[in-house]
N, C-alpha and C positions, 0 to 999 in steps of 0.2 A: 325295217323293223316290223315285227309281228303286230298287226293292227290291234289285237286284244291287249298286247303288252302296252301299247301307246295309250289306249283308253284307260287301262288300270292305273297307270302312273299319273295321268292327269287328274283322275278322281281322287287318288290318295293324297296328292299335293294340296288339293282344295280342302280336303277334310282336315289336314294338319294345320292349315292356315286358320281354320275356325277354332281348333282346340288349343292353340298355343297360349292364349291369355290365361287359361286355367293353370298351366304350369307356372307362369310368372306369379300368379296370386299365391300359389302354394309356397313359394320361396319366402313369403313374408311371415310365415308361421313360426313355430318353435324351431330352434336349432336342432338339426338332425342329419343323418346320412341321407343322401339322395340316391345312392346305389349300393349294392353289395360290393365287396371287393372283387376285382377282376385280375386273374393271373395271366400273364402274357410273356412272350419271349423267353421260354424256358431253356436252360442249359444244364448240364450235369452239376454245375456249381452255383447256379443262381436262377432267380425268376424275378420279374417285375410285377409289382402290385399297384393297381390303380383303384381309386374310389372317389366318390363325390360327396360334398356336403351342401347344406342349404344356405351357407353364408360364409363370410371371411373367417378363416381358421388356420390353425396349424395342425399337423397330424404326424403320426408315427406308427410303427408296427412292433408288436411283441411276437416273438416266435421261439420255437425250440423243438427238440425231438420228443418231448412229452407234452401232455396237456398242461403241465405246470409252466410251460414256456421258458422264461428265464433270460432271454436275449432281447435286445431292443435295436431296431433300425430307425434312426431319426431322419435319414434322407437329406442331410445337409449338403449344399452345393456351394463351393467357394466360400465357406465360412458362414453361410446363411441357412438357418433351418427353414423348412417349408412354410410359406404363407400364401394363401390363395383364397379367392372368393368362391371357388367352385370345385376344382379337381386336384387330386394329389397323385403323385407317382413316385414310388420308392422302390429301389432295387435291393433285393435280398441277395447278398454276395457271400462267397466263401462257404457255401453249403457243401454237403457231402453227396456224391453221386449215388443214385438209387436209394435215397434215404427218405423216410416219411417225416414230415414236419407238421407241426401245429402252429396256427397263427391267428391273430386278430388285429384289426386296425382300430386306431383311436383318432379322435379329433376333439379339439377344444376351440370354442369361439374366441376370436381375438378382436378386441376393441382398439383399433389402431388410430389413436387420437392425434398423434404427432410423433416426430422423430425421437422424443424423449418421454413420450407418454403412451406406452403400449401396454394394454391390460389384458390378461387372460381372464376370461369370464368363467370362473370355475363351476358355476351352476350350469353352464352350457357345455358340458363335457360328455362325450358319447363313446361307447366301445361296442364293436360288433360281437357277434357270437364267435366262438372258436371254430375255425375251419381247419382242414388238413389237406395236404397235397404231398406228392412224391416226386422228387427230382429224377430226371432221366438217368438211367445207369450209364456208365462210361462206354460200354460196348455190349449192348443187349443182343441176345440171339434173335429177338423178334420185336415187332412194334405193331400196335393196333391204333387206328385213328379214325376220326369222323370228319366229314366235309359237309358244310352248308354253303348255299349260295342264293343270291337274289331273294332275300327275305323281305326287303322293302318295307319294313316296319309293320307288317301284317301280324297283329297280336295272336290270332288263332294259329297261324303257322308257326310262329316263334314258340308258343307254348307247347305245341305238339312236337316240334323238333327237340325242345328241351327235355320233354318226357321220354322220348326215344333215346336221347343221348344219356340220360340218367340210368337207363336199363343196361346199356353197354358203353360205358364212358371211354374205355380205351386209354391211351396214353396222351393224346392231345386232340383238340378240335382245331380245324382250319376253316376259317370263314372266308369263302372265296368270292368276296366282292358284293357290292350293292346291298349293304346293310341298310342303306337309306334310300329315300327318293331324291333328296337334295339336302344340303346343309346350310341353314340360314344363321342360326345363333348358337352360342355355346350352351345356352340353357337347354335347347333341344338336343344338343349333342350328348348330354348326360344320359338321356333316355335312349338315344340311338346307339351309343357305343358302350355304355357302362351298365345300363339296366333295361335292355330290350324287352318290352312287354312285362317289365318288372321281374324278370327271371334272373336268378344267380347263375348265369350260364357258364361262367368260368371261375367260380369261387374255389373249386376243388381240383378241376382238371384244366391245365393252362390251354390257351389258344394262341394261334398264329393268325395275324391279320393280313388280308390281301385286299388292296384297294380296287373298287369297281368304278365304272364310268359315272354312276350316279353319286358316288362318294367324292367326286371332284367338282360337283355342281353347287353353286351358291357361294356367297361371301364367306360363310363359316368354314368352307373347305380348307382354307389356309390355316385354320386353327387345329387341323387334324392331329399334328404331332403331340398336342397336349393330351389327347385321348387315346393314343396308341403308343407303341414303343419301338424304337429301332428304325432302320431304313425301310423304304417301300419296295425294294428289291433285295433279295438276300438268299442264302442257302442254309440248310441245316442237315445234319446227319443223324439218323436214328437207326442204329443197328445195321441191318443189311440194306437199308434204303437211304439214298441221298435225295433230298428235295431241293428244287429250285423254285423261287417265287419271282415272277416278273410282273411289272405294272404295265398293262396295255393302254392305260389312259382313256381318252374319249373314243366314241364310236363314229365320229365324223371328222373330216379334215380340220386342222387347226384354223384355217381361214374361213370356216363356215360362219355366216353372219350371226348365228344364234349365240356365238361365244364372245362377240364384241372385241375380238382381237386379244383376249386374255389367255389363250392357250398356246403352248409350245411343246406338245407331246412328241412331235417328230424328233426333236433334239433329245428329248428324254429317253426315247427308245434307242437312239444311237448311243447315248451314254451307257445304257444298260447292255447293249451289244458289246461295248468295249470291256465292261466289267465281266460279262459272261465269258468272253474269250479267255480271260485270266482265271476265272473261277473253276472252269471245267478242267483246268490243268492241275489243280491241287490234288495231292495224293488222297486226301480224305474223300474227295468226290470220286476220283477215278477208281478207287478200290471198292466202291459200293456195288453190290450185286444187282441192285435195282435203282433206276434213276427216273424220277418223276418231276414234271414241271407243273406247277399250279399257276394259272393266270386267269383273270376274270373273263376277258373276251376270248373266244376260241381263236386259234390260228387257222383253223379249217372249218368249213361248213358245207352242208350238203347242197346248198344253192349258191353258187359263186356270184350270181348277179346281185345278191343281197349283201352289198358291201358293208352295211352297218352291222351285220351279224357276225363278222369275223374281223380280226385285226390284220389287214393286209400289209400294213407298214411293219408291224412286228414280225409277221411271217417272213417278209423279205429280208429283214435284218437279223433274225435269230435262227431261222430254219437250218441253215448250213452248220451253224455252231451246235445246234441240238443233235443233228445227225452225227457230227464229229464226236460229241460227248457220249453218244450211245443212249440217249434218252429213249425210254420205251413207251412212255405214256404221258399225255398232256390232259390235265383235268381243268375244265372251265365251267362257266355258267352263261349268263348274259341273254341268251336267246329266248328264255322262258319256254323253250321247247327241247325236251331231252333228246339226246342223240348219241349213238355210238358209231364212230367211223374207224373201223379196224385199220391197222397198218397196211400199206400197199406200196407198190413200186414207186419210188421217188419220195415216199414218206414212211420211213421204217418205224414210226411210232403211231400208236392209236390216239384218237381224240375222243375223250368222253365229256359229255355236256350235261349238266344238271337242269332241273326244271325251273318253274316260276314261283311267284310269291303266294298265289292263292292256294288254300289247302288242297284243292283238287288237282293242282298242277305241281305242288312242291315235292321235292325229293331230298334225300340225304344219302350220303355215301359212307360206307364202312370199308376200311382197308386193313389188311393183315399181311405183313411181310415177315417171312422167315428166311433162313439161308437157302431154303429149297424153292421158294416160290412167293410171288406176290398175288394176292387175290383182292380184287376191288369189286364190291357189290353195291349197286345203286338201288335204293328202295323208294317207293311211294310212301306217303304218310300213313297209309293203311298197313304198311308192313309188306306189301306185295313187292317181290323182286322185279326190278325193271331190266337191269343188265348185270351180268357177272362177267368180269374180265380177269383172266388168269394169265400170268406171265411167269415163265420159268418152268 
């Protein structure tokens, strides 16, 4: 591991331990939203919306093709409407491809006194502002996207990334791992995953989540599905580009003493290899002009002796399948040291790696795929171009 990276993470964790009680005290105030809405897992006919509240509540979404809204999604599961003390997740389904929608989220505090004494506290009802988003077209001729990585809860970096993203939001954001330093409690997870640095980072443009190695650390990591949506490895198609997302797990062997015997990522990577072998045979993937893998830890690194800087087990299990699939580019983070490793003999795909969490080291990536070519440009926060990769 890069020494500066280790020093930064230790300092950040210590700072968070000091500030955590403030967040707990805030939860005792008036009933309110604790996050803006977050759009994730977009498809041509749907999107998932998450949001957080300051106490036990129920919630729902109003939406429609105009600002008058007109439709409601209650989010019932197995006959039960949502009830939670912290986070809500509702899927908007049956939407039209390539259509603009308006929406707002609602919540009302619930006083759950007993099985036959459940009271809606009408004075504690809140509604968000009206936001808008556009569903992906069924078969677009092009796609534009943004990639972040290794933000590690650094507020200045998150705010700068959000500002840059607002200028050219594209069609989706992909957060390529290590949103956090570690995950201890659900209370912290609200800020980590739904309101990073207080920014409405995915209220209008949906995002895809990729888990990083720091996002599996801490007892709260097992609660992650409540704050995200869908599986941790998956694929999606956007116009001429097919994307694969794989979960590289931790950066040390499962039997390393720091994990206390609680990890089994080797088996998880094998499971993903079995899935990958089937996924790359699907016509929707095979017919794509461009094929890109997003994974947090690189499969390749410029210094092979630094085994914590690349995922050797993932490379051993996935590389041949990626070659067979015709993957042209792997996009990663993790090292906090940007790098571009062009394709070479034995590795017919390039490996692009983003920067670190401090504003001076942070990067963001913008991609643009048309039927003629894929261009991926990596920027520093200053706007300076770091790497430009062209395929096709």
